[in-house]
mmCIF file as Biopython writes it, N, C-alpha, C and O atoms, coordinates in Angstrom:
data_model
#
loop_
_atom_site.group_PDB
_atom_site.id
_atom_site.type_symbol
_atom_site.label_atom_id
_atom_site.label_alt_id
_atom_site.label_comp_id
_atom_site.label_asym_id
_atom_site.label_entity_id
_atom_site.label_seq_id
_atom_site.pdbx_PDB_ins_code
_atom_site.Cartn_x
_atom_site.Cartn_y
_atom_site.Cartn_z
_atom_site.occupancy
_atom_site.B_iso_or_equiv
_atom_site.auth_seq_id
_atom_site.auth_asym_id
_atom_site.pdbx_PDB_model_num
ATOM 1   N N  . MET A ? 1  ? -18.275 -6.208  23.334  1.0 0.0 1  A 1 
ATOM 2   C CA . MET A ? 1  ? -18.353 -6.579  21.957  1.0 0.0 1  A 1 
ATOM 3   C C  . MET A ? 1  ? -17.353 -7.548  21.592  1.0 0.0 1  A 1 
ATOM 4   O O  . MET A ? 1  ? -16.205 -7.291  21.955  1.0 0.0 1  A 1 
ATOM 5   N N  . ALA A ? 2  ? -17.550 -8.593  20.958  1.0 0.0 2  A 1 
ATOM 6   C CA . ALA A ? 2  ? -16.625 -9.663  20.637  1.0 0.0 2  A 1 
ATOM 7   C C  . ALA A ? 2  ? -15.950 -9.064  19.446  1.0 0.0 2  A 1 
ATOM 8   O O  . ALA A ? 2  ? -16.452 -8.134  18.815  1.0 0.0 2  A 1 
ATOM 9   N N  . PHE A ? 3  ? -14.621 -9.701  19.102  1.0 0.0 3  A 1 
ATOM 10  C CA . PHE A ? 3  ? -13.787 -9.515  18.023  1.0 0.0 3  A 1 
ATOM 11  C C  . PHE A ? 3  ? -13.245 -10.687 17.198  1.0 0.0 3  A 1 
ATOM 12  O O  . PHE A ? 3  ? -12.892 -11.687 17.823  1.0 0.0 3  A 1 
ATOM 13  N N  . LYS A ? 4  ? -13.147 -10.675 15.945  1.0 0.0 4  A 1 
ATOM 14  C CA . LYS A ? 4  ? -12.577 -11.772 15.277  1.0 0.0 4  A 1 
ATOM 15  C C  . LYS A ? 4  ? -11.323 -11.068 14.571  1.0 0.0 4  A 1 
ATOM 16  O O  . LYS A ? 4  ? -11.452 -9.916  14.157  1.0 0.0 4  A 1 
ATOM 17  N N  . ASN A ? 5  ? -10.099 -11.759 14.429  1.0 0.0 5  A 1 
ATOM 18  C CA . ASN A ? 5  ? -9.051  -11.446 13.727  1.0 0.0 5  A 1 
ATOM 19  C C  . ASN A ? 5  ? -9.229  -12.026 12.384  1.0 0.0 5  A 1 
ATOM 20  O O  . ASN A ? 5  ? -9.762  -13.127 12.248  1.0 0.0 5  A 1 
ATOM 21  N N  . ILE A ? 6  ? -8.739  -11.218 11.230  1.0 0.0 6  A 1 
ATOM 22  C CA . ILE A ? 6  ? -8.728  -11.610 10.028  1.0 0.0 6  A 1 
ATOM 23  C C  . ILE A ? 6  ? -7.352  -11.377 9.269   1.0 0.0 6  A 1 
ATOM 24  O O  . ILE A ? 6  ? -6.521  -10.621 9.772   1.0 0.0 6  A 1 
ATOM 25  N N  . SER A ? 7  ? -7.159  -11.876 8.334   1.0 0.0 7  A 1 
ATOM 26  C CA . SER A ? 7  ? -5.735  -11.863 7.587   1.0 0.0 7  A 1 
ATOM 27  C C  . SER A ? 7  ? -6.053  -11.195 6.121   1.0 0.0 7  A 1 
ATOM 28  O O  . SER A ? 7  ? -6.894  -11.651 5.346   1.0 0.0 7  A 1 
ATOM 29  N N  . LEU A ? 8  ? -5.382  -10.238 5.914   1.0 0.0 8  A 1 
ATOM 30  C CA . LEU A ? 8  ? -5.578  -9.581  4.313   1.0 0.0 8  A 1 
ATOM 31  C C  . LEU A ? 8  ? -4.222  -9.527  3.632   1.0 0.0 8  A 1 
ATOM 32  O O  . LEU A ? 8  ? -3.216  -9.138  4.226   1.0 0.0 8  A 1 
ATOM 33  N N  . SER A ? 9  ? -4.226  -9.878  2.528   1.0 0.0 9  A 1 
ATOM 34  C CA . SER A ? 9  ? -3.065  -9.556  1.771   1.0 0.0 9  A 1 
ATOM 35  C C  . SER A ? 9  ? -2.744  -8.032  1.734   1.0 0.0 9  A 1 
ATOM 36  O O  . SER A ? 9  ? -3.606  -7.205  2.029   1.0 0.0 9  A 1 
ATOM 37  N N  . VAL A ? 10 ? -1.426  -7.666  1.347   1.0 0.0 10 A 1 
ATOM 38  C CA . VAL A ? 10 ? -1.057  -6.277  1.463   1.0 0.0 10 A 1 
ATOM 39  C C  . VAL A ? 10 ? -2.014  -5.503  0.411   1.0 0.0 10 A 1 
ATOM 40  O O  . VAL A ? 10 ? -2.604  -4.444  0.629   1.0 0.0 10 A 1 
ATOM 41  N N  . GLU A ? 11 ? -2.034  -6.256  -0.758  1.0 0.0 11 A 1 
ATOM 42  C CA . GLU A ? 11 ? -3.036  -5.538  -1.797  1.0 0.0 11 A 1 
ATOM 43  C C  . GLU A ? 11 ? -4.334  -5.188  -1.280  1.0 0.0 11 A 1 
ATOM 44  O O  . GLU A ? 11 ? -4.771  -4.052  -1.467  1.0 0.0 11 A 1 
ATOM 45  N N  . ALA A ? 12 ? -5.070  -6.158  -0.573  1.0 0.0 12 A 1 
ATOM 46  C CA . ALA A ? 12 ? -6.274  -6.076  0.029   1.0 0.0 12 A 1 
ATOM 47  C C  . ALA A ? 12 ? -6.419  -4.896  1.164   1.0 0.0 12 A 1 
ATOM 48  O O  . ALA A ? 12 ? -7.325  -4.070  1.274   1.0 0.0 12 A 1 
ATOM 49  N N  . TYR A ? 13 ? -5.355  -5.058  1.898   1.0 0.0 13 A 1 
ATOM 50  C CA . TYR A ? 13 ? -5.410  -3.946  2.947   1.0 0.0 13 A 1 
ATOM 51  C C  . TYR A ? 13 ? -5.164  -2.633  2.512   1.0 0.0 13 A 1 
ATOM 52  O O  . TYR A ? 13 ? -5.625  -1.686  3.149   1.0 0.0 13 A 1 
ATOM 53  N N  . ASP A ? 14 ? -4.368  -2.438  1.317   1.0 0.0 14 A 1 
ATOM 54  C CA . ASP A ? 14 ? -4.220  -1.098  0.574   1.0 0.0 14 A 1 
ATOM 55  C C  . ASP A ? 14 ? -5.541  -0.541  0.027   1.0 0.0 14 A 1 
ATOM 56  O O  . ASP A ? 14 ? -5.977  0.600   0.182   1.0 0.0 14 A 1 
ATOM 57  N N  . ALA A ? 15 ? -6.156  -1.675  -0.715  1.0 0.0 15 A 1 
ATOM 58  C CA . ALA A ? 15 ? -7.447  -1.174  -1.208  1.0 0.0 15 A 1 
ATOM 59  C C  . ALA A ? 15 ? -8.441  -0.834  -0.207  1.0 0.0 15 A 1 
ATOM 60  O O  . ALA A ? 15 ? -9.145  0.151   -0.432  1.0 0.0 15 A 1 
ATOM 61  N N  . LEU A ? 16 ? -8.614  -1.514  0.894   1.0 0.0 16 A 1 
ATOM 62  C CA . LEU A ? 16 ? -9.384  -1.252  1.973   1.0 0.0 16 A 1 
ATOM 63  C C  . LEU A ? 16 ? -9.059  0.139   2.549   1.0 0.0 16 A 1 
ATOM 64  O O  . LEU A ? 16 ? -9.998  0.892   2.808   1.0 0.0 16 A 1 
ATOM 65  N N  . LYS A ? 17 ? -7.887  0.497   2.749   1.0 0.0 17 A 1 
ATOM 66  C CA . LYS A ? 17 ? -7.416  1.738   3.286   1.0 0.0 17 A 1 
ATOM 67  C C  . LYS A ? 17 ? -7.681  2.757   2.414   1.0 0.0 17 A 1 
ATOM 68  O O  . LYS A ? 17 ? -7.911  3.854   2.924   1.0 0.0 17 A 1 
ATOM 69  N N  . ARG A ? 18 ? -7.711  2.643   0.992   1.0 0.0 18 A 1 
ATOM 70  C CA . ARG A ? 18 ? -8.041  3.813   0.088   1.0 0.0 18 A 1 
ATOM 71  C C  . ARG A ? 18 ? -9.590  4.115   0.267   1.0 0.0 18 A 1 
ATOM 72  O O  . ARG A ? 18 ? -10.016 5.269   0.315   1.0 0.0 18 A 1 
ATOM 73  N N  . LEU A ? 19 ? -10.317 3.106   0.352   1.0 0.0 19 A 1 
ATOM 74  C CA . LEU A ? 19 ? -11.674 3.284   0.379   1.0 0.0 19 A 1 
ATOM 75  C C  . LEU A ? 19 ? -12.297 3.880   1.932   1.0 0.0 19 A 1 
ATOM 76  O O  . LEU A ? 19 ? -13.467 4.244   2.050   1.0 0.0 19 A 1 
ATOM 77  N N  . GLN A ? 20 ? -11.473 3.900   2.869   1.0 0.0 20 A 1 
ATOM 78  C CA . GLN A ? 20 ? -11.761 4.116   4.238   1.0 0.0 20 A 1 
ATOM 79  C C  . GLN A ? 20 ? -11.984 5.824   4.451   1.0 0.0 20 A 1 
ATOM 80  O O  . GLN A ? 20 ? -11.092 6.642   4.223   1.0 0.0 20 A 1 
ATOM 81  N N  . HIS A ? 21 ? -13.217 6.138   4.884   1.0 0.0 21 A 1 
ATOM 82  C CA . HIS A ? 21 ? -13.623 7.453   5.036   1.0 0.0 21 A 1 
ATOM 83  C C  . HIS A ? 21 ? -12.907 7.978   6.239   1.0 0.0 21 A 1 
ATOM 84  O O  . HIS A ? 21 ? -12.571 7.172   7.107   1.0 0.0 21 A 1 
ATOM 85  N N  . ALA A ? 22 ? -12.646 9.217   6.374   1.0 0.0 22 A 1 
ATOM 86  C CA . ALA A ? 22 ? -11.939 9.823   7.494   1.0 0.0 22 A 1 
ATOM 87  C C  . ALA A ? 22 ? -12.588 9.544   8.799   1.0 0.0 22 A 1 
ATOM 88  O O  . ALA A ? 22 ? -13.796 9.673   8.997   1.0 0.0 22 A 1 
ATOM 89  N N  . GLY A ? 23 ? -11.696 9.144   9.701   1.0 0.0 23 A 1 
ATOM 90  C CA . GLY A ? 23 ? -12.306 8.893   11.057  1.0 0.0 23 A 1 
ATOM 91  C C  . GLY A ? 23 ? -13.131 7.471   11.091  1.0 0.0 23 A 1 
ATOM 92  O O  . GLY A ? 23 ? -13.776 7.180   12.099  1.0 0.0 23 A 1 
ATOM 93  N N  . GLU A ? 24 ? -13.091 6.685   10.066  1.0 0.0 24 A 1 
ATOM 94  C CA . GLU A ? 24 ? -13.750 5.323   10.177  1.0 0.0 24 A 1 
ATOM 95  C C  . GLU A ? 24 ? -13.008 4.281   10.409  1.0 0.0 24 A 1 
ATOM 96  O O  . GLU A ? 24 ? -11.904 4.208   9.869   1.0 0.0 24 A 1 
ATOM 97  N N  . SER A ? 25 ? -13.456 3.300   11.234  1.0 0.0 25 A 1 
ATOM 98  C CA . SER A ? 25 ? -12.718 2.189   11.792  1.0 0.0 25 A 1 
ATOM 99  C C  . SER A ? 25 ? -12.640 1.243   10.609  1.0 0.0 25 A 1 
ATOM 100 O O  . SER A ? 25 ? -13.471 1.479   9.732   1.0 0.0 25 A 1 
ATOM 101 N N  . PHE A ? 26 ? -11.815 0.217   10.396  1.0 0.0 26 A 1 
ATOM 102 C CA . PHE A ? 26 ? -11.946 -0.866  9.394   1.0 0.0 26 A 1 
ATOM 103 C C  . PHE A ? 26 ? -13.237 -1.689  9.634   1.0 0.0 26 A 1 
ATOM 104 O O  . PHE A ? 26 ? -13.865 -2.150  8.681   1.0 0.0 26 A 1 
ATOM 105 N N  . SER A ? 27 ? -13.594 -1.853  10.819  1.0 0.0 27 A 1 
ATOM 106 C CA . SER A ? 27 ? -14.864 -2.710  11.172  1.0 0.0 27 A 1 
ATOM 107 C C  . SER A ? 27 ? -16.129 -1.792  10.627  1.0 0.0 27 A 1 
ATOM 108 O O  . SER A ? 27 ? -17.094 -2.354  10.110  1.0 0.0 27 A 1 
ATOM 109 N N  . LYS A ? 28 ? -16.083 -0.419  10.761  1.0 0.0 28 A 1 
ATOM 110 C CA . LYS A ? 28 ? -17.284 0.277   10.159  1.0 0.0 28 A 1 
ATOM 111 C C  . LYS A ? 28 ? -17.269 0.302   8.700   1.0 0.0 28 A 1 
ATOM 112 O O  . LYS A ? 28 ? -18.297 0.319   8.024   1.0 0.0 28 A 1 
ATOM 113 N N  . GLU A ? 29 ? -15.970 0.303   8.181   1.0 0.0 29 A 1 
ATOM 114 C CA . GLU A ? 29 ? -15.889 0.341   6.871   1.0 0.0 29 A 1 
ATOM 115 C C  . GLU A ? 29 ? -16.453 -0.882  6.109   1.0 0.0 29 A 1 
ATOM 116 O O  . GLU A ? 29 ? -17.247 -0.779  5.174   1.0 0.0 29 A 1 
ATOM 117 N N  . VAL A ? 30 ? -16.010 -1.957  6.554   1.0 0.0 30 A 1 
ATOM 118 C CA . VAL A ? 30 ? -16.438 -3.313  6.142   1.0 0.0 30 A 1 
ATOM 119 C C  . VAL A ? 30 ? -17.982 -3.353  6.227   1.0 0.0 30 A 1 
ATOM 120 O O  . VAL A ? 30 ? -18.622 -3.748  5.252   1.0 0.0 30 A 1 
ATOM 121 N N  . ILE A ? 31 ? -18.547 -2.990  7.266   1.0 0.0 31 A 1 
ATOM 122 C CA . ILE A ? 31 ? -20.006 -2.959  7.351   1.0 0.0 31 A 1 
ATOM 123 C C  . ILE A ? 31 ? -20.692 -2.014  6.441   1.0 0.0 31 A 1 
ATOM 124 O O  . ILE A ? 31 ? -21.782 -2.326  5.964   1.0 0.0 31 A 1 
ATOM 125 N N  . ARG A ? 32 ? -20.155 -0.931  6.178   1.0 0.0 32 A 1 
ATOM 126 C CA . ARG A ? 32 ? -20.656 0.075   5.191   1.0 0.0 32 A 1 
ATOM 127 C C  . ARG A ? 32 ? -20.565 -0.638  3.783   1.0 0.0 32 A 1 
ATOM 128 O O  . ARG A ? 32 ? -21.563 -0.665  3.063   1.0 0.0 32 A 1 
ATOM 129 N N  . LEU A ? 33 ? -19.429 -1.188  3.404   1.0 0.0 33 A 1 
ATOM 130 C CA . LEU A ? 33 ? -19.022 -1.858  2.139   1.0 0.0 33 A 1 
ATOM 131 C C  . LEU A ? 33 ? -20.015 -3.127  1.904   1.0 0.0 33 A 1 
ATOM 132 O O  . LEU A ? 33 ? -20.500 -3.427  0.813   1.0 0.0 33 A 1 
ATOM 133 N N  . ALA A ? 34 ? -20.225 -3.812  3.128   1.0 0.0 34 A 1 
ATOM 134 C CA . ALA A ? 34 ? -21.016 -4.975  2.899   1.0 0.0 34 A 1 
ATOM 135 C C  . ALA A ? 34 ? -22.500 -4.802  2.867   1.0 0.0 34 A 1 
ATOM 136 O O  . ALA A ? 34 ? -23.208 -5.713  2.438   1.0 0.0 34 A 1 
ATOM 137 N N  . GLN A ? 35 ? -22.988 -3.714  3.286   1.0 0.0 35 A 1 
ATOM 138 C CA . GLN A ? 35 ? -24.154 -3.296  3.085   1.0 0.0 35 A 1 
ATOM 139 C C  . GLN A ? 35 ? -24.827 -3.010  1.695   1.0 0.0 35 A 1 
ATOM 140 O O  . GLN A ? 35 ? -26.023 -3.168  1.449   1.0 0.0 35 A 1 
ATOM 141 N N  . ARG A ? 36 ? -23.828 -2.549  0.798   1.0 0.0 36 A 1 
ATOM 142 C CA . ARG A ? 36 ? -23.972 -2.256  -0.597  1.0 0.0 36 A 1 
ATOM 143 C C  . ARG A ? 36 ? -24.567 -3.490  -1.491  1.0 0.0 36 A 1 
ATOM 144 O O  . ARG A ? 36 ? -23.907 -4.528  -1.494  1.0 0.0 36 A 1 
ATOM 145 N N  . GLU A ? 37 ? -25.425 -3.451  -2.029  1.0 0.0 37 A 1 
ATOM 146 C CA . GLU A ? 37 ? -26.030 -4.612  -2.726  1.0 0.0 37 A 1 
ATOM 147 C C  . GLU A ? 37 ? -24.853 -4.794  -3.887  1.0 0.0 37 A 1 
ATOM 148 O O  . GLU A ? 37 ? -24.409 -3.936  -4.649  1.0 0.0 37 A 1 
ATOM 149 N N  . ARG A ? 38 ? -24.530 -6.069  -3.776  1.0 0.0 38 A 1 
ATOM 150 C CA . ARG A ? 38 ? -23.552 -6.735  -4.984  1.0 0.0 38 A 1 
ATOM 151 C C  . ARG A ? 38 ? -22.374 -5.799  -5.204  1.0 0.0 38 A 1 
ATOM 152 O O  . ARG A ? 38 ? -22.103 -5.345  -6.315  1.0 0.0 38 A 1 
ATOM 153 N N  . VAL A ? 39 ? -21.692 -5.533  -4.108  1.0 0.0 39 A 1 
ATOM 154 C CA . VAL A ? 39 ? -20.420 -4.579  -4.069  1.0 0.0 39 A 1 
ATOM 155 C C  . VAL A ? 39 ? -19.614 -5.112  -5.455  1.0 0.0 39 A 1 
ATOM 156 O O  . VAL A ? 39 ? -19.239 -4.344  -6.341  1.0 0.0 39 A 1 
ATOM 157 N N  . SER A ? 40 ? -19.439 -6.433  -5.469  1.0 0.0 40 A 1 
ATOM 158 C CA . SER A ? 40 ? -18.613 -7.097  -6.224  1.0 0.0 40 A 1 
ATOM 159 C C  . SER A ? 40 ? -18.834 -6.702  -7.776  1.0 0.0 40 A 1 
ATOM 160 O O  . SER A ? 40 ? -17.929 -6.816  -8.604  1.0 0.0 40 A 1 
ATOM 161 N N  . ASP A ? 41 ? -20.152 -6.218  -8.093  1.0 0.0 41 A 1 
ATOM 162 C CA . ASP A ? 41 ? -20.384 -5.972  -9.507  1.0 0.0 41 A 1 
ATOM 163 C C  . ASP A ? 41 ? -19.998 -4.669  -9.794  1.0 0.0 41 A 1 
ATOM 164 O O  . ASP A ? 41 ? -19.870 -4.344  -10.974 1.0 0.0 41 A 1 
ATOM 165 N N  . VAL A ? 42 ? -19.764 -3.761  -8.778  1.0 0.0 42 A 1 
ATOM 166 C CA . VAL A ? 42 ? -19.346 -2.149  -9.227  1.0 0.0 42 A 1 
ATOM 167 C C  . VAL A ? 42 ? -18.051 -1.917  -8.762  1.0 0.0 42 A 1 
ATOM 168 O O  . VAL A ? 42 ? -17.505 -0.909  -9.211  1.0 0.0 42 A 1 
ATOM 169 N N  . PHE A ? 43 ? -17.418 -2.615  -7.959  1.0 0.0 43 A 1 
ATOM 170 C CA . PHE A ? 43 ? -16.285 -2.276  -7.323  1.0 0.0 43 A 1 
ATOM 171 C C  . PHE A ? 43 ? -14.973 -2.271  -8.339  1.0 0.0 43 A 1 
ATOM 172 O O  . PHE A ? 43 ? -14.573 -3.307  -8.869  1.0 0.0 43 A 1 
ATOM 173 N N  . GLY A ? 44 ? -14.443 -1.164  -8.513  1.0 0.0 44 A 1 
ATOM 174 C CA . GLY A ? 44 ? -13.283 -1.177  -9.382  1.0 0.0 44 A 1 
ATOM 175 C C  . GLY A ? 44 ? -13.687 -0.861  -10.836 1.0 0.0 44 A 1 
ATOM 176 O O  . GLY A ? 44 ? -12.767 -0.761  -11.648 1.0 0.0 44 A 1 
ATOM 177 N N  . ILE A ? 45 ? -14.986 -0.687  -11.269 1.0 0.0 45 A 1 
ATOM 178 C CA . ILE A ? 45 ? -15.167 -0.250  -12.628 1.0 0.0 45 A 1 
ATOM 179 C C  . ILE A ? 45 ? -14.841 1.064   -13.049 1.0 0.0 45 A 1 
ATOM 180 O O  . ILE A ? 45 ? -14.784 1.346   -14.246 1.0 0.0 45 A 1 
ATOM 181 N N  . PHE A ? 46 ? -14.609 1.935   -12.094 1.0 0.0 46 A 1 
ATOM 182 C CA . PHE A ? 46 ? -14.100 3.405   -12.501 1.0 0.0 46 A 1 
ATOM 183 C C  . PHE A ? 46 ? -12.873 3.677   -11.684 1.0 0.0 46 A 1 
ATOM 184 O O  . PHE A ? 46 ? -12.641 3.358   -10.517 1.0 0.0 46 A 1 
ATOM 185 N N  . SER A ? 47 ? -12.106 4.362   -12.584 1.0 0.0 47 A 1 
ATOM 186 C CA . SER A ? 47 ? -10.868 4.943   -11.704 1.0 0.0 47 A 1 
ATOM 187 C C  . SER A ? 47 ? -11.232 6.085   -10.877 1.0 0.0 47 A 1 
ATOM 188 O O  . SER A ? 47 ? -12.345 6.599   -10.993 1.0 0.0 47 A 1 
ATOM 189 N N  . ASP A ? 48 ? -10.350 6.519   -10.036 1.0 0.0 48 A 1 
ATOM 190 C CA . ASP A ? 48 ? -10.693 7.513   -8.993  1.0 0.0 48 A 1 
ATOM 191 C C  . ASP A ? 48 ? -11.113 8.786   -9.625  1.0 0.0 48 A 1 
ATOM 192 O O  . ASP A ? 48 ? -11.993 9.462   -9.093  1.0 0.0 48 A 1 
ATOM 193 N N  . SER A ? 49 ? -10.476 9.196   -10.848 1.0 0.0 49 A 1 
ATOM 194 C CA . SER A ? 49 ? -10.882 10.371  -11.533 1.0 0.0 49 A 1 
ATOM 195 C C  . SER A ? 49 ? -12.096 10.076  -12.273 1.0 0.0 49 A 1 
ATOM 196 O O  . SER A ? 49 ? -12.909 11.000  -12.314 1.0 0.0 49 A 1 
ATOM 197 N N  . GLU A ? 50 ? -12.375 9.095   -12.812 1.0 0.0 50 A 1 
ATOM 198 C CA . GLU A ? 50 ? -13.756 8.615   -13.424 1.0 0.0 50 A 1 
ATOM 199 C C  . GLU A ? 50 ? -14.830 8.889   -12.502 1.0 0.0 50 A 1 
ATOM 200 O O  . GLU A ? 50 ? -15.788 9.615   -12.767 1.0 0.0 50 A 1 
ATOM 201 N N  . ALA A ? 51 ? -14.608 8.175   -11.207 1.0 0.0 51 A 1 
ATOM 202 C CA . ALA A ? 51 ? -15.673 8.513   -10.218 1.0 0.0 51 A 1 
ATOM 203 C C  . ALA A ? 51 ? -15.982 9.774   -9.790  1.0 0.0 51 A 1 
ATOM 204 O O  . ALA A ? 51 ? -17.152 10.107  -9.601  1.0 0.0 51 A 1 
ATOM 205 N N  . GLU A ? 52 ? -15.014 10.544  -9.609  1.0 0.0 52 A 1 
ATOM 206 C CA . GLU A ? 52 ? -15.021 11.876  -9.199  1.0 0.0 52 A 1 
ATOM 207 C C  . GLU A ? 52 ? -15.834 12.655  -10.178 1.0 0.0 52 A 1 
ATOM 208 O O  . GLU A ? 52 ? -16.760 13.395  -9.845  1.0 0.0 52 A 1 
ATOM 209 N N  . ALA A ? 53 ? -15.450 12.453  -11.369 1.0 0.0 53 A 1 
ATOM 210 C CA . ALA A ? 53 ? -16.179 13.169  -12.631 1.0 0.0 53 A 1 
ATOM 211 C C  . ALA A ? 53 ? -17.612 12.824  -12.608 1.0 0.0 53 A 1 
ATOM 212 O O  . ALA A ? 53 ? -18.472 13.675  -12.836 1.0 0.0 53 A 1 
ATOM 213 N N  . LEU A ? 54 ? -17.916 11.465  -12.308 1.0 0.0 54 A 1 
ATOM 214 C CA . LEU A ? 54 ? -19.532 11.102  -12.402 1.0 0.0 54 A 1 
ATOM 215 C C  . LEU A ? 54 ? -20.150 11.771  -11.260 1.0 0.0 54 A 1 
ATOM 216 O O  . LEU A ? 54 ? -21.279 12.246  -11.387 1.0 0.0 54 A 1 
ATOM 217 N N  . LYS A ? 55 ? -19.510 11.851  -10.151 1.0 0.0 55 A 1 
ATOM 218 C CA . LYS A ? 55 ? -20.143 12.454  -8.912  1.0 0.0 55 A 1 
ATOM 219 C C  . LYS A ? 55 ? -20.568 13.844  -9.259  1.0 0.0 55 A 1 
ATOM 220 O O  . LYS A ? 55 ? -21.713 14.295  -9.229  1.0 0.0 55 A 1 
ATOM 221 N N  . LYS A ? 56 ? -19.455 14.451  -9.593  1.0 0.0 56 A 1 
ATOM 222 C CA . LYS A ? 56 ? -19.763 15.957  -10.178 1.0 0.0 56 A 1 
ATOM 223 C C  . LYS A ? 56 ? -20.921 16.272  -11.115 1.0 0.0 56 A 1 
ATOM 224 O O  . LYS A ? 56 ? -21.719 17.197  -10.965 1.0 0.0 56 A 1 
ATOM 225 N N  . GLY A ? 57 ? -20.904 15.261  -12.231 1.0 0.0 57 A 1 
ATOM 226 C CA . GLY A ? 57 ? -22.036 15.399  -13.167 1.0 0.0 57 A 1 
ATOM 227 C C  . GLY A ? 57 ? -23.412 15.044  -12.590 1.0 0.0 57 A 1 
ATOM 228 O O  . GLY A ? 57 ? -24.414 15.641  -12.983 1.0 0.0 57 A 1 
ATOM 229 N N  . VAL A ? 58 ? -23.472 14.064  -11.649 1.0 0.0 58 A 1 
ATOM 230 C CA . VAL A ? 58 ? -24.716 13.774  -11.072 1.0 0.0 58 A 1 
ATOM 231 C C  . VAL A ? 58 ? -25.127 14.879  -10.143 1.0 0.0 58 A 1 
ATOM 232 O O  . VAL A ? 58 ? -26.303 15.239  -10.092 1.0 0.0 58 A 1 
ATOM 233 N N  . ALA A ? 59 ? -24.162 15.443  -9.386  1.0 0.0 59 A 1 
ATOM 234 C CA . ALA A ? 59 ? -24.362 16.863  -8.813  1.0 0.0 59 A 1 
ATOM 235 C C  . ALA A ? 59 ? -25.006 17.855  -9.499  1.0 0.0 59 A 1 
ATOM 236 O O  . ALA A ? 59 ? -26.039 18.369  -9.069  1.0 0.0 59 A 1 
ATOM 237 N N  . GLU A ? 60 ? -24.451 18.188  -10.598 1.0 0.0 60 A 1 
ATOM 238 C CA . GLU A ? 60 ? -24.950 19.264  -11.531 1.0 0.0 60 A 1 
ATOM 239 C C  . GLU A ? 60 ? -26.479 18.941  -11.934 1.0 0.0 60 A 1 
ATOM 240 O O  . GLU A ? 60 ? -27.385 19.764  -11.807 1.0 0.0 60 A 1 
ATOM 241 N N  . VAL A ? 61 ? -26.647 17.623  -12.440 1.0 0.0 61 A 1 
ATOM 242 C CA . VAL A ? 61 ? -28.007 17.123  -12.868 1.0 0.0 61 A 1 
ATOM 243 C C  . VAL A ? 61 ? -28.951 17.480  -11.829 1.0 0.0 61 A 1 
ATOM 244 O O  . VAL A ? 61 ? -29.992 18.077  -12.101 1.0 0.0 61 A 1 
ATOM 245 N N  . ARG A ? 62 ? -28.620 17.127  -10.598 1.0 0.0 62 A 1 
ATOM 246 C CA . ARG A ? 62 ? -29.559 17.250  -9.364  1.0 0.0 62 A 1 
ATOM 247 C C  . ARG A ? 62 ? -29.785 18.646  -9.034  1.0 0.0 62 A 1 
ATOM 248 O O  . ARG A ? 62 ? -30.828 19.012  -8.492  1.0 0.0 62 A 1 
ATOM 249 N N  . LYS A ? 63 ? -28.825 19.453  -9.348  1.0 0.0 63 A 1 
ATOM 250 C CA . LYS A ? 63 ? -28.939 21.127  -9.274  1.0 0.0 63 A 1 
ATOM 251 C C  . LYS A ? 63 ? -29.935 21.675  -10.089 1.0 0.0 63 A 1 
ATOM 252 O O  . LYS A ? 63 ? -30.657 22.602  -9.721  1.0 0.0 63 A 1 
ATOM 253 N N  . LYS A ? 64 ? -30.012 21.031  -11.391 1.0 0.0 64 A 1 
ATOM 254 C CA . LYS A ? 64 ? -30.885 21.600  -12.462 1.0 0.0 64 A 1 
ATOM 255 C C  . LYS A ? 64 ? -32.218 21.012  -12.616 1.0 0.0 64 A 1 
ATOM 256 O O  . LYS A ? 64 ? -33.039 21.453  -13.420 1.0 0.0 64 A 1 
ATOM 257 N N  . ALA A ? 65 ? -32.449 19.916  -11.766 1.0 0.0 65 A 1 
ATOM 258 C CA . ALA A ? 65 ? -33.638 19.131  -11.683 1.0 0.0 65 A 1 
ATOM 259 C C  . ALA A ? 65 ? -34.743 19.980  -11.152 1.0 0.0 65 A 1 
ATOM 260 O O  . ALA A ? 65 ? -34.511 20.735  -10.208 1.0 0.0 65 A 1 
ATOM 261 N N  . LYS A ? 66 ? -35.908 19.911  -11.683 1.0 0.0 66 A 1 
ATOM 262 C CA . LYS A ? 66 ? -37.104 20.448  -11.087 1.0 0.0 66 A 1 
ATOM 263 C C  . LYS A ? 66 ? -37.779 19.670  -10.214 1.0 0.0 66 A 1 
ATOM 264 O O  . LYS A ? 66 ? -38.180 18.554  -10.546 1.0 0.0 66 A 1 
ATOM 265 N N  . VAL A ? 67 ? -37.975 20.176  -9.006  1.0 0.0 67 A 1 
ATOM 266 C CA . VAL A ? 67 ? -38.526 19.394  -7.751  1.0 0.0 67 A 1 
ATOM 267 C C  . VAL A ? 67 ? -40.017 19.916  -7.600  1.0 0.0 67 A 1 
ATOM 268 O O  . VAL A ? 67 ? -40.302 21.109  -7.506  1.0 0.0 67 A 1 
ATOM 269 N N  . ARG A ? 68 ? -40.959 18.840  -7.590  1.0 0.0 68 A 1 
ATOM 270 C CA . ARG A ? 68 ? -42.356 19.247  -7.452  1.0 0.0 68 A 1 
ATOM 271 C C  . ARG A ? 68 ? -42.694 18.919  -5.984  1.0 0.0 68 A 1 
ATOM 272 O O  . ARG A ? 68 ? -42.291 17.947  -5.346  1.0 0.0 68 A 1 
ATOM 273 N N  . THR A ? 69 ? -43.398 19.776  -5.622  1.0 0.0 69 A 1 
ATOM 274 C CA . THR A ? 69 ? -43.789 19.716  -3.945  1.0 0.0 69 A 1 
ATOM 275 C C  . THR A ? 69 ? -45.169 18.890  -3.957  1.0 0.0 69 A 1 
ATOM 276 O O  . THR A ? 69 ? -46.094 19.104  -4.740  1.0 0.0 69 A 1 
ATOM 277 N N  . TRP A ? 70 ? -45.142 17.920  -2.963  1.0 0.0 70 A 1 
ATOM 278 C CA . TRP A ? 70 ? -46.486 17.266  -2.852  1.0 0.0 70 A 1 
ATOM 279 C C  . TRP A ? 70 ? -47.183 17.816  -1.654  1.0 0.0 70 A 1 
ATOM 280 O O  . TRP A ? 70 ? -46.643 18.173  -0.607  1.0 0.0 70 A 1 
ATOM 281 N N  . ARG A ? 71 ? -48.474 17.838  -1.951  1.0 0.0 71 A 1 
ATOM 282 C CA . ARG A ? 71 ? -49.510 18.360  -0.926  1.0 0.0 71 A 1 
ATOM 283 C C  . ARG A ? 71 ? -50.121 17.235  -0.285  1.0 0.0 71 A 1 
ATOM 284 O O  . ARG A ? 71 ? -50.984 17.409  0.576   1.0 0.0 71 A 1 
#
């Protein structure tokens, strides 16, 4: 596998580090983030606590949703 070195500001590194999943390399993280459609449109619009509250709300709605079975 070939490698490329890149330079990041301390601020960019810290932001990337905060988004990193447990056990995830920076390469895998960049690929994961790049695969999102228009990351720049949604990145940073919620604080961590707002994002967590939104996730919990979505989970509750999904629990209460009626699911139809298809035959």
